[in-house]
C-alpha positions as CSV (number, residue, x, y, z in Angstrom):
1,M,301.9,97.0,128.2
2,A,301.4,94.6,131.1
3,Q,298.0,93.1,131.6
4,T,296.1,93.7,134.8
5,L,295.1,90.9,137.1
6,A,291.5,91.0,135.8
7,E,292.7,90.8,132.1
8,Q,295.0,87.9,132.9
9,T,292.2,86.0,134.7
10,L,289.7,86.7,131.9
11,S,292.2,85.6,129.3
12,R,292.9,82.4,131.1
13,V,289.1,81.5,131.5
14,C,288.5,82.4,127.8
15,N,291.4,80.3,126.6
16,Y,290.3,77.4,128.8
17,L,286.7,77.6,127.5
18,S,288.0,77.8,123.9
19,A,290.2,74.7,124.4
20,M,287.2,72.9,125.8
21,G,285.3,73.6,122.5
22,V,283.1,76.4,123.8
23,K,282.4,79.1,121.2
24,L,283.1,82.5,122.8
25,T,279.9,84.3,122.2
26,R,278.8,87.5,123.8
27,E,276.8,85.5,126.4
28,V,279.7,83.2,127.2
29,T,282.0,86.2,127.6
30,M,279.6,87.9,129.9
31,Q,279.3,84.8,132.1
32,A,283.1,84.6,132.2
33,L,283.2,88.2,133.3
34,K,280.8,87.4,136.1
35,L,283.1,84.6,137.2
36,V,286.1,86.8,137.1
37,E,284.3,89.5,139.1
38,A,283.4,86.9,141.7
39,G,287.0,85.8,141.8
40,L,288.4,89.3,142.3
41,S,285.8,90.2,144.9
42,A,286.4,87.0,147.0
43,E,289.5,88.6,148.6
44,Q,291.7,85.6,147.9
45,E,295.4,85.9,147.2
46,D,295.0,83.9,144.0
47,P,291.9,84.7,142.0
48,F,293.2,82.4,139.2
49,H,292.7,79.4,141.5
50,F,289.3,80.6,142.7
51,V,288.1,81.2,139.1
52,M,289.5,78.0,137.5
53,T,288.0,75.8,140.3
54,R,284.6,77.2,139.6
55,V,284.5,77.2,135.8
56,H,282.4,74.0,135.8
57,E,279.8,75.7,138.1
58,Y,279.4,78.6,135.7
59,F,279.5,76.7,132.4
60,D,278.1,73.4,131.3
61,L,281.2,71.7,130.0
62,Q,281.2,68.2,128.6
63,N,284.0,66.1,130.0
64,E,285.2,63.8,127.2
65,L,286.2,60.4,128.3
66,L,289.8,59.9,127.5
67,P,291.1,56.5,126.5
68,T,293.2,54.7,129.0
69,T,297.0,55.2,128.8
70,A,297.8,51.6,129.2
71,P,295.9,48.2,129.1
72,P,294.6,47.0,132.4
73,I,297.1,45.1,134.6
74,T,296.4,41.4,134.8
75,R,298.4,38.8,136.7
76,G,300.3,36.4,134.5
77,S,302.8,33.7,134.9
78,M,305.8,32.9,132.8
79,G,305.5,29.2,133.8
80,F,308.7,28.9,135.8
81,G,308.8,25.9,138.1
82,K,306.3,23.8,136.2
């Protein structure tokens, strides 16, 4: 059976929160439902975008600092012409 737009949106929010290390308690789920309700009542074509851009407003998520992907670029010389 296909999921409704509300179910898809709630599923996406809950999966995102779970991936961010948030335990999905009753209170967290209720807050997610409020966010989904706001997204669906905002009369936007894409409630997913509305909801996912406001997740950090509804939940206190800790952004982990990721290591850099490469060392910093420094200017060097191979010594040609000396």
